[in-house]
VEXDREN-2710 file (C-alpha; in Angstrom, 1 decimal):
% VEXDREN-2710
k/r/px/py/pz
1/MET/0.0/0.0/0.0
2/LYS/1.1/3.5/0.0
3/ILE/1.8/4.4/3.4
4/THR/0.5/7.6/3.4
5/GLY/-1.5/9.4/5.1
6/SER/-4.4/11.2/4.1
7/VAL/-4.9/10.4/0.5
8/LEU/-5.0/7.0/-1.0
9/LEU/-5.5/7.1/-4.7
10/LEU/-6.2/10.5/-6.0
11/ALA/-8.8/13.1/-5.1
12/SER/-11.6/10.8/-6.2
13/LEU/-10.0/7.8/-4.6
14/ILE/-9.9/8.7/-1.0
15/LEU/-10.0/5.6/1.3
16/SER/-10.9/6.0/4.9
17/SER/-8.3/3.3/5.5
18/HIS/-5.5/5.5/4.4
19/LEU/-6.5/8.5/6.3
20/ILE/-4.5/7.2/9.2
21/ALA/-1.4/6.7/7.2
22/SER/1.5/9.0/6.9
23/SER/2.8/11.2/4.2
24/GLU/4.3/9.0/1.6
25/ASN/2.7/6.8/-1.1
26/ILE/3.2/3.1/-1.1
27/ASP/2.2/1.0/-4.1
28/VAL/2.6/0.1/-7.7
29/ILE/2.8/-2.7/-10.2
30/TYR/6.4/-3.8/-11.0
31/GLY/6.6/-5.7/-14.3
32/GLU/3.7/-8.1/-14.4
33/ASP/0.8/-7.8/-12.0
34/ASN/1.4/-10.8/-9.7
35/ARG/-1.6/-10.2/-7.4
36/LYS/-3.9/-13.2/-7.0
37/ASP/-7.1/-13.8/-5.1
38/VAL/-7.0/-16.6/-2.6
39/PHE/-9.3/-18.8/-4.8
40/GLU/-6.8/-18.4/-7.7
41/THR/-3.9/-19.7/-5.7
42/SER/-2.9/-23.3/-5.9
43/GLN/0.2/-23.3/-3.7
44/THR/-1.0/-24.8/-0.4
45/SER/1.7/-23.1/1.7
46/TYR/0.6/-19.6/0.5
47/LEU/-3.0/-20.5/1.4
48/GLU/-1.9/-21.4/4.9
49/LEU/0.0/-18.1/5.2
50/ALA/-3.0/-16.2/4.0
51/LYS/-5.2/-17.6/6.8
52/SER/-3.0/-15.7/9.3
53/THR/-3.4/-12.4/7.5
54/ALA/-6.0/-9.9/8.8
55/ALA/-7.7/-6.8/7.4
56/MET/-8.1/-3.6/9.5
57/ILE/-11.7/-2.6/9.0
58/SER/-13.7/0.2/10.6
59/ASN/-16.4/-0.8/13.0
60/THR/-18.9/1.1/10.9
61/ASN/-18.3/-1.2/7.9
62/LEU/-19.2/-4.4/9.7
63/THR/-22.8/-5.4/9.9
64/VAL/-24.0/-8.4/12.0
65/LEU/-26.6/-10.6/10.2
66/GLU/-29.4/-12.5/11.9
67/ALA/-27.5/-15.7/11.2
68/GLY/-24.6/-14.4/13.3
69/ASP/-22.2/-13.8/10.4
70/VAL/-20.9/-10.4/9.7
71/VAL/-21.2/-8.8/6.2
72/ILE/-18.5/-6.6/4.9
73/GLU/-19.7/-4.3/2.1
74/GLY/-19.1/-0.8/0.9
75/THR/-17.7/1.1/-2.1
76/THR/-16.1/-1.0/-4.8
77/LEU/-12.7/-0.2/-6.4
78/GLU/-14.6/1.0/-9.4
79/GLY/-16.7/3.2/-7.2
80/ARG/-13.6/4.8/-5.9
81/GLY/-12.6/5.9/-9.4
82/VAL/-10.5/3.0/-10.7
83/CYS/-11.3/2.1/-14.3
84/ALA/-13.9/-0.7/-14.7
85/LYS/-11.6/-2.6/-16.9
86/GLU/-9.0/-3.0/-14.2
87/ARG/-8.6/-6.2/-12.2
88/PHE/-10.7/-6.4/-9.0
89/SER/-12.7/-3.3/-9.9
90/LYS/-16.0/-5.0/-8.8
91/GLN/-14.7/-6.0/-5.4
92/VAL/-15.3/-4.1/-2.2
93/SER/-12.5/-1.7/-1.2
94/ILE/-12.8/-1.2/2.5
95/ALA/-9.8/-2.3/4.5
96/ASN/-7.6/0.5/5.9
97/CYS/-4.5/-1.6/6.5
98/SER/-3.3/-5.2/6.8
99/GLY/-1.8/-7.1/9.7
100/PHE/-0.6/-10.6/10.5
101/LEU/-0.7/-13.1/13.5
102/VAL/2.7/-13.7/15.2
103/ASP/1.4/-15.3/18.5
104/ASP/-1.8/-16.7/19.8
105/ASN/-3.1/-13.3/20.7
106/LYS/-0.6/-10.9/19.1
107/LEU/-0.6/-9.2/15.7
108/VAL/1.8/-7.0/13.8
109/THR/1.0/-4.1/11.5
110/ALA/2.5/-0.8/10.4
111/GLY/3.1/1.9/13.0
112/HIS/1.2/4.5/10.8
113/CYS/-1.9/2.2/10.9
114/ILE/-2.3/2.2/14.7
115/LYS/-1.2/5.4/16.3
116/SER/-3.3/5.3/19.5
117/MET/-5.8/3.4/21.6
118/ALA/-8.5/5.5/19.7
119/ASP/-7.4/3.7/16.5
120/CYS/-7.4/0.4/18.4
121/ASN/-11.0/1.0/19.5
122/SER/-12.3/2.2/16.1
123/TYR/-11.2/-0.8/14.0
124/LYS/-11.5/-4.6/14.0
125/TRP/-9.0/-7.1/12.8
126/VAL/-10.8/-9.4/10.3
127/PHE/-9.4/-12.8/9.2
128/ASP/-10.9/-14.6/6.2
129/PHE/-11.7/-11.4/4.3
130/LYS/-11.5/-13.0/0.9
131/VAL/-13.6/-13.6/-2.2
132/ASP/-14.8/-16.8/-3.9
133/HIS/-15.0/-15.3/-7.4
134/ALA/-13.5/-12.3/-9.2
135/GLU/-16.6/-9.9/-9.1
136/GLN/-17.8/-10.6/-5.6
137/SER/-18.9/-7.3/-4.2
138/LYS/-19.5/-8.2/-0.5
139/VAL/-18.0/-10.7/1.9
140/ASN/-19.5/-12.6/4.8
141/VAL/-17.3/-13.8/7.6
142/PRO/-18.1/-15.6/10.9
143/THR/-18.0/-13.5/14.1
144/SER/-15.2/-15.9/15.2
145/SER/-12.9/-14.4/12.6
146/ILE/-13.2/-10.9/14.0
147/TYR/-11.0/-9.5/16.8
148/SER/-10.6/-6.3/18.6
149/CYS/-7.3/-4.6/19.6
150/LYS/-6.9/-4.8/23.4
151/SER/-3.6/-2.9/23.7
152/ILE/-0.5/-1.6/21.9
153/ILE/2.5/-3.5/23.1
154/SER/5.1/-1.4/21.2
155/ARG/5.1/0.9/18.3
156/GLN/7.5/3.0/16.2
157/LEU/6.9/5.7/13.5
158/ASP/10.3/7.5/13.2
159/ALA/10.6/10.1/10.5
160/THR/14.4/10.0/10.6
161/SER/15.2/6.3/10.6
162/LYS/11.9/5.4/8.8
163/ASP/11.3/2.6/11.4
164/ASP/7.5/1.8/11.2
165/TYR/5.7/-0.9/13.0
166/ALA/3.0/-1.7/15.6
167/PHE/2.8/-4.7/17.8
168/ILE/-0.6/-5.2/19.3
169/GLU/-2.5/-7.5/21.6
170/LEU/-5.8/-8.9/20.5
171/ASP/-8.9/-9.2/22.7
172/ARG/-8.6/-13.0/22.8
173/PRO/-6.4/-15.9/21.6
174/VAL/-6.8/-17.0/18.0
175/SER/-7.3/-20.8/18.0
176/ASP/-8.3/-21.7/14.4
177/ARG/-5.1/-20.7/12.6
178/HIS/-1.3/-20.6/13.3
179/PRO/1.0/-17.7/14.1
180/LEU/3.4/-17.0/11.3
181/LYS/7.1/-17.9/11.5
182/VAL/9.3/-14.8/11.7
183/ARG/13.0/-14.2/11.3
184/LYS/14.6/-13.9/14.7
185/PHE/18.0/-12.6/13.8
186/GLY/20.1/-11.5/10.8
187/LYS/18.8/-10.0/7.6
188/ILE/17.5/-11.1/4.2
189/SER/20.0/-10.7/1.3
190/LYS/19.8/-8.6/-1.8
191/GLY/18.1/-10.5/-4.6
192/ASP/16.2/-12.9/-2.4
193/SER/12.7/-13.7/-3.6
194/LEU/9.6/-12.5/-1.8
195/VAL/5.9/-12.9/-1.6
196/VAL/3.5/-10.4/0.1
197/ILE/0.0/-11.2/1.4
198/GLY/-2.4/-8.4/2.4
199/HIS/-5.2/-6.1/1.3
200/PRO/-4.1/-3.8/-1.6
201/THR/-6.3/-0.7/-1.9
202/GLY/-8.4/-2.2/0.8
203/LEU/-9.4/-5.2/-1.3
204/PRO/-10.0/-8.8/0.0
205/THR/-6.9/-10.8/0.5
206/LYS/-4.4/-10.8/-2.3
207/ILE/-1.2/-12.9/-2.7
208/ALA/1.6/-11.4/-4.8
209/ASP/4.9/-13.2/-5.4
210/GLY/7.5/-12.7/-8.2
211/ALA/9.3/-10.0/-6.3
212/ASN/12.9/-9.5/-5.1
213/VAL/14.9/-7.5/-2.6
214/ARG/16.6/-4.5/-4.3
215/THR/18.6/-2.9/-1.5
216/LEU/19.1/-3.2/2.2
217/GLN/18.8/0.0/4.3
218/GLY/19.2/0.7/8.0
219/LYS/15.7/0.0/9.3
220/PHE/14.1/-1.4/6.2
221/PHE/14.8/-3.0/2.8
222/VAL/13.5/-2.0/-0.6
223/ALA/11.8/-4.5/-3.0
224/ASN/9.8/-4.5/-6.2
225/LEU/6.6/-5.8/-4.6
226/ASP/3.2/-5.3/-6.2
227/THR/1.6/-3.5/-3.3
228/PHE/-1.0/-0.7/-2.8
229/GLY/-2.5/1.4/-0.1
230/GLY/-4.2/-1.0/2.2
231/ASN/-1.1/-3.2/2.0
232/SER/0.5/-1.2/4.8
233/GLY/1.1/-3.7/7.6
234/SER/1.2/-6.7/5.2
235/ALA/3.6/-9.6/6.0
236/VAL/6.4/-9.9/3.5
237/PHE/7.8/-13.4/3.3
238/ASN/11.0/-15.0/2.0
239/THR/9.7/-17.4/-0.5
240/GLU/12.4/-20.0/0.3
241/THR/11.9/-20.1/4.0
242/GLU/8.3/-18.8/4.2
243/GLU/9.4/-16.8/7.2
244/VAL/8.2/-13.2/7.6
245/GLU/11.1/-10.9/6.7
246/GLY/9.3/-7.6/7.3
247/ILE/6.3/-5.3/7.2
248/LEU/5.2/-3.4/4.1
249/VAL/5.1/0.3/5.0
250/ARG/5.9/2.7/2.1
251/GLY/6.3/2.8/-1.7
252/GLU/5.7/4.3/-5.1
253/THR/2.5/6.1/-6.2
254/ASP/-0.2/3.5/-6.7
255/TYR/-2.5/4.9/-9.3
256/VAL/-2.3/7.5/-12.1
257/TYR/-5.2/9.2/-14.0
258/ASP/-5.9/8.0/-17.5
259/SER/-7.3/11.1/-19.3
260/THR/-8.6/9.0/-22.2
261/LEU/-10.6/6.8/-20.0
262/GLY/-11.4/9.4/-17.4
263/CYS/-10.5/7.1/-14.5
264/GLN/-7.6/5.8/-12.5
265/VAL/-5.3/2.9/-13.6
266/PRO/-2.4/1.2/-11.6
267/ASN/1.0/2.8/-11.9
268/VAL/3.2/0.4/-13.8
269/CYS/7.0/0.3/-13.6
270/SER/9.6/-2.1/-14.8
271/ASN/11.0/-4.4/-12.2
272/ASP/14.2/-2.3/-11.8
273/ASN/12.6/1.2/-12.0
274/CYS/10.7/3.6/-9.8
275/ARG/11.5/4.0/-6.1
276/GLY/10.5/0.5/-4.9
277/GLU/8.5/-0.5/-1.9
278/ASP/9.9/-0.2/1.7
279/VAL/9.7/-3.1/4.1
280/THR/10.4/-2.6/7.9
281/TYR/12.6/-5.5/9.1
282/ILE/10.6/-7.8/11.4
283/THR/13.6/-8.0/13.7
284/ASN/13.2/-4.3/14.6
285/ILE/10.4/-5.3/16.9
286/PRO/11.6/-6.2/20.4
287/GLY/10.3/-9.3/22.0
288/ILE/8.6/-10.7/19.0
END
């Protein structure tokens, strides 16, 4: 996602989810668009990793049904100004950020996603926010897949070092999926292959591989990940070890205006061009 703060796409593409971000943009397509819906993914290990990914969704966008499930619906990607011809345009675009499970009752996201207990109280963490077909415009999840933020264990959002993470405690243990494996020491290497799982532009879960580490920086590394606003807080995995290497936090501008079509289209760069996407090292978080 683009990390930023108040504006997500362009003027007509403002997502409430990114209003809590910071001041930089964070997403773009590098080379081919590698994003896939969960139902399109055949790699079993990726499907397991996706189960432990959660969407940060405002309380106001969750409606409890008589059957006890919760329906997630709202403006579609097309409704936010993205061209109808674009992938996922008919899907609901509602998640503000992404997060991932690292312990029975602990979750990691980006520091610019959760700034205070007011943010904790205003949003829910929703697992299983995924679609079963490409044009599904609303999603139902069981109440057991929805969690509240109980407390902020630790958090950083440093303008100088660019360190950006939040480590939070959920309101109860998660018993129906596994915490993700995370790197405990050392660093990933330049050129290593990556996969990211999260909620680009607030969409239902997307899995995007085919990326590599470009450079290593002090508190983060840079990669050519296909990520967008809403991906902030997503887990970035080493495809060889399937361990979490970091947290997606910043990147290139996501969308550009197509004056011929009169709508927004994804920004496209070659794999080696544009600024790249910034990923906070998971090892920056103490006690994880």
